[in-house]
N, C-alpha and C positions, 0 to 999 in steps of 0.2 A: 632759639631752638626751632622746633617745628611750628610753634605758634606765630613766631615772627615770619617764618616762610609762608604760612597760610594767609596771614594778614596781607603781606605784599602781593602774593599771587591774586587773591580776591580783589584787591585794590586796583590791579592792573588787567583784570580778565576782560577780554574782548566779548561782547554779547554774542557774536555769531560763531565764536570759537566752540568746537565740539570736544576737543581733547587737548591733553597736555603730556608731554614726554619729559620726565625728570631724570637727569643724569645720575644723581646719587641714589635713585631708586631702581636703577637698570641692573646692577649687578648683585647676584646673590652673595652677600658678604660672607655667609656661613660656609661656603664651599671650601674645599681643600685648595691650596695655592696652585697646585698643578692643574686642577680643573678650571680655576678661575683664569689662569694664564692661557689656557686653550680657548676659553671663551673670548678673551681680549685679542687673541690672534698674535701673528709673529711678523706681519709685514711692517716695513719701515715707514710706509705712507699711512699706516694706521687704519686703512680702509676696511680691514676685516674685523674691526672692533665695533660693538654695538653703538658707541657714541657717533663715530663718523658715518655709520650707515643711517642713523637717524637724521644727522644733519645734511646728508646727501639726498634725503627723500624728497620727492617732488611736492609732496603735500605740506612741506614745512612752510609756515606763514611768518613766524617771528622767532627771534632768538632773544630771550628775556634773561638778563643778569640779575640774579636775586641775591644781593649781598647780605651779610649779617653783621651785627654789632661786636662780634667776638673777635674775629680775625679776617684777614683777606682771603677771598676765594682763590687768588692767584698765588697762594703759597703752595698750591698742588699743581703739578705740571699737567694733569690731564685736563684741568680747567683752562690752562693756557693754550693747550692743543685745540680744545673745543672753540675757543675764542678765534684762533687763527683759521679754523675750518669755516666758522661763521663768516669771517671777513672774506674769505674766498668765495663763498656762496653769495654774499652780498654784492661783491664786485661783479660776479658772473650774471646775477639776475638784474643788476642795475637799479635796485631800490633799496631804501632803508629797512633793515630788518633787525638790527642790534638795538636793544633798548635796555634801560635800567629800571628795576622795580622800585617803587617808592613805598615807604611804610605809612600807614594812616596814623601811627602813634609816634610822637616825638620823643626822642631819648635825650635827656639832658646831661646824664652822667656817663654816657658810653659813646663810643666812637660812631661817627656818622658813616653812612654808605660811601661818601667820597674818600674817606680815609681807609675804609676796609677794602676798596677796590684797588687803590694805588699801592702796589707791591712790586719789587723788582723781580724780573724774571729769573735772573741768575741765582735767587735765593729759593726758588721753588724746588720741590722734591717730589719723589715718588717712593712708595713703600716697596716697590720691586725695581731692582737694578736694571733688569732687562727692558721693562717698560720705560725707565728714565732714558736709557740710551736711544730707544726708538723715538721717543718724543723730542729729545734734543736734535736727533738727526732730521726729523720732520719739520721743525721750526728753524732750522739752520739757515742763517742769512737773513731772517725776517724778524729777528728780535727787536729791532729799533721800531719797525711798523707795529708790532704788537704792543710794545711799551707805550707808543704814542696813542693807541686806541684805548689802552688802560687809563692813561692820564685823561683822555677826552672823556671817557665815562665817569672818572673820578671828579671832574670839575663841573659837571652838569648841575645847575642849580635846581631845576625842576625835575621831577619824575617823568618818565615817558611811558605812556601806555602803549599797548600792542598795536594801536592804530594812531597815526599822527593827526588825523582829522578829528579826533575826540578830545577836547580839552579836559584837563583835570577838574573834576567837579568838586567844590569845597565841601568839606565834611560838616554835617549839621551839628551845632554844639549839643552836648548831652543835657537832657532835661534835669533841672534842679528840682528835687522832690523833697520837701521838708519833712522831718520826722517829729511827731508831736506825741504827747503823753496823755492818754485817756485815763482818768481815775478808775482803778479797779480793773484795768485791762492791760494787755501787752503793748510793746512799742510796734507801731506799724507805720508804713509810708503811705501818704495820699497827697493829691494835688490840692491847691487851695480851693478850687471850684467844687470838688466832691467831698471836702471836709466840713462836717457839722460839728462844731465845737460845743462842749459842754460848759466851757468857761466863757467869760464875756468876749465879745468879738473884738473890742479894742485891745484887750490883753493879748489875745492871739495874734492880732495883727502887729502889736509891738514886738512880740517875741519873733515872729517871722521876719520882721524888718531887721531886728538885731542880728538874727542869724544870717540874713543876706549880706548885711554890712560886714559881718566877720568872714563870710565866704568870699566877698569881693577883696577884703584885705589879704586873705590867704592867696587868692589868685594873683593880686598885684605882686605879692612877695615871690610867688612861684615864677611869674613872668620876668621879674627882676633877676632872679637866680638864673632862670634859663637864658636870658640875654647875657648875663656875665659868663655863664658856662659856654655859650656859643662863641663868644669873643675869645675866651681862652682856646677853645677848639680851633678857631680860625688861626690864632697865633701859632698853635701847635702844628696845624696843617702847613702853614708857611715854612716852619722850620723843617718839617718832614720833606717838603718839596725841595728845599735847599739842599739837604743831605742827599736826596735822590740825584739832583743834578751833579753834585760832586762825585757821587759814585759812578755816574755814567762813564766817565773817562777811565776809571778802573775796569769797568765792565767791557769797554772796547778791547782791552788787551786779553781779557779772558775770552772774549768772543772769538778773537782771531785764533787763540790757542785751541779753542773748542772746534773751530772750523777745520784746522789743520788735522786734529784728531779724527774728525768725522771723515774727512777726505781719506785718511789712511785706512779707516774702518771700511769705507766703501771699496778702496782698492783691494783690501784683503777679501772682502766679500766677493768681488769679481774674480779674484784668483781662485777662491774656493769653488766658485761656480764653474770655472773652467776645468778644474781638477775633477769635480763631480761629473762633468760632461764626459771627460775622457774615461773615467772609470765606468761610466754608463756604457760607452761604446765598447770597451774591453768585455764588460759583462755580457753584452748582446752577443759579441763574437763567440765567447765561451758557450753561451746558451745554444747558438746554432751548431757549434761543433758537437755538442752533447747530443743534440737532436739528430744530427747525422750518424753519430755512433750508435745511438739507439736504434735508428732505422736499420743500420747494418746488422745489429745484433738481432733485431727482429727477423730479418731475411735469413740469417744464418740458422735461427731456431726453426723457422719454418722449413727450410731445406733439410735440416737434420731430422726433424720430425717426419718428413716425407720419406726419407731413406730409411729410417727405423720402421716406418709402416710397411715399406716394401720388403724389408728383411723379414718382418713378421710374417708377411704373406707367403714369401718364398719358404720359410721355415715350416709354416703350417702345411704347405703343399708337400714338402718333403716328408714330413711326419706321416702325412696321409698316405703317400706312396709306400712308405716303410710298412705301415699297418697292412695296406692291401697286399704287398708282397709277402709278408709274414703269414697272412691268412691263406694265401694260395699255396704256400710251402706246407703248411699244416694240413690243408685239405688233401694235398697230393700224398703226403706221407700217410695219412689216414686211409686213403684209398689203396696205397701199396700194402699196408698192414692188413686190411680187410682181404685184399687179394691173397696175400701169403697165408692168412688164416684159412681161407677157403681152399687153397691148394692143399694145405696140411690135413684139413678135415677130409677132403676127397681121398687123399693118400691113405689116411688111417682107415677109412671105410673100405678101400680096396684091400688093405692088409687084413682087415677083419673078415672080409668076404672070402679071401683066398686061403 
């Protein structure tokens, strides 16, 4: 688990290295699948994914494969795609960049890194079908080269640090600390130099020597068991390699079928691109026509508004003329009535006077 990963990374850490980018820590696994797919991108060359962007960074110094004792890294297609990208970067830069991390602890009853790395590409898979199609298209035609690189990594006897000029430093053996019993006290650990026994020195030395002999016998037994387990693992590894070579012939047929399918997919994608291009042109023509139609409508509305404004002004003038004419007629009629009233009054006065 994470303890094995930490041991291997620390064992192969370069002194001048400042940071490390881990692929399995790059994705927010708690996201919804739709959001995670958007993060991983949709391009068939995978260059819009965080993995490929990290590997294409100019600051990349080394690509370290950290295998585990449980299963092969290359059961996952994303790991296969990362390895192929690292191979491309290594070829482009012209320097060795791909290394295998080595554990500081030997595992006697579990698979070694050489076995966990060696896995057939055709058996790898993805949790997302769309990602699997993209990765298969990305590594198409290069499966043999990738498989050769995986086999090369699997058969390396020594672990490779992040720099080739720094040899692997042997690990210091753990200090053996005897545990003794003090009368009236608890069990504690101490070295021989710092231990002041309450019992005779010869008795303490004898007990310590007996314990050392038993510890040596246990170590010999463990080394023997480890050697036997290693021999069994070597035999199992040879059998696995034999099965791998037998399956290569079957894989070639599947590879040809896969290449044909990928070529069909590429043709379909190209056809869809052309159709989308034609649809885009048609949409642009429709937009231009709509813009022209809108411009004509705007002009028509402006002209109609101008005519209505002129009509309103003419109507206003006409109403004003009618009001002026009506006022004049009323004034004239009032004058006539006043004049008639004056004449009647004068006639009445004349009659009254006569």
